[in-house]
C-alpha positions as semicolon CSV with decimal commas, in nm:
position;residue;x (nm);y (nm);z (nm)
1;M;6,461;7,664;0,251
2;A;6,456;7,513;0,594
3;K;6,538;7,723;0,900
4;V;6,650;7,591;1,236
5;L;6,706;7,793;1,552
6;E;6,989;7,647;1,760
7;L;7,021;7,732;2,129
8;L;7,368;7,666;2,268
9;F;7,423;7,610;2,639
10;E;7,725;7,537;2,857
11;T;7,674;7,236;3,083
12;E;7,806;7,186;3,435
13;T;8,084;6,965;3,292
14;G;8,199;7,241;3,057
15;K;8,058;7,087;2,741
16;T;7,826;7,251;2,490
17;A;7,468;7,130;2,454
18;T;7,248;7,232;2,163
19;I;6,871;7,244;2,131
20;A;6,746;7,268;1,771
21;I;6,404;7,419;1,697
22;D;6,264;7,368;1,348
23;A;6,083;7,652;1,170
24;P;6,123;7,930;1,428
25;K;5,889;8,228;1,412
26;P;6,017;8,476;1,155
27;N;5,992;8,767;1,399
28;V;6,173;8,606;1,695
29;T;6,403;8,852;1,871
30;S;6,727;8,822;2,066
31;N;6,535;8,921;2,378
32;D;6,278;8,642;2,323
33;I;6,555;8,387;2,279
34;H;6,746;8,509;2,585
35;Q;6,436;8,489;2,806
36;V;6,358;8,133;2,694
37;M;6,716;8,021;2,748
38;Q;6,724;8,177;3,097
39;T;6,398;7,998;3,182
40;I;6,541;7,665;3,064
41;I;6,849;7,714;3,284
42;M;6,659;7,838;3,593
43;N;6,407;7,552;3,580
44;N;6,671;7,286;3,511
45;V;6,458;7,160;3,224
46;F;6,726;6,951;3,051
47;G;7,023;6,750;3,165
48;G;7,201;6,433;3,073
49;Q;7,545;6,280;3,080
50;A;7,704;6,623;3,038
51;G;7,504;6,759;3,334
52;A;7,262;7,045;3,377
53;F;7,266;7,357;3,161
54;V;7,441;7,634;3,354
55;A;7,508;7,919;3,108
56;I;7,407;8,062;2,772
57;K;7,675;8,020;2,504
58;G;7,481;8,158;2,210
59;A;7,204;8,116;1,957
60;R;7,192;8,106;1,581
61;I;6,954;8,052;1,294
62;I;7,070;7,810;1,030
63;D;6,926;7,849;0,682
64;R;6,968;7,556;0,450
65;Q;6,847;7,478;0,106
66;V;6,779;7,118;0,007
67;S;6,778;7,015;-0,358
68;H;6,641;6,673;-0,453
69;F;6,743;6,483;-0,765
70;D;6,497;6,283;-0,975
71;L;6,667;5,946;-1,003
72;S;6,388;5,758;-1,175
73;M;6,509;5,595;-1,492
74;N;6,195;5,613;-1,709
């Protein structure tokens, strides 16, 4: 299974921006995530066409399972 931590921010244009972090620490807490997101906003770390990040919208961990098929025709 592959886990991804997604951090969702509101931008100054009202859009949602997402930062995806592969393989987050298994013991990460809501407090840890909140502190990191606040630091990103306060230091204006990211921006782009949608503008700077101005607010926290949420965070989530996505768990997905990938199954590969053997397609060799031996």
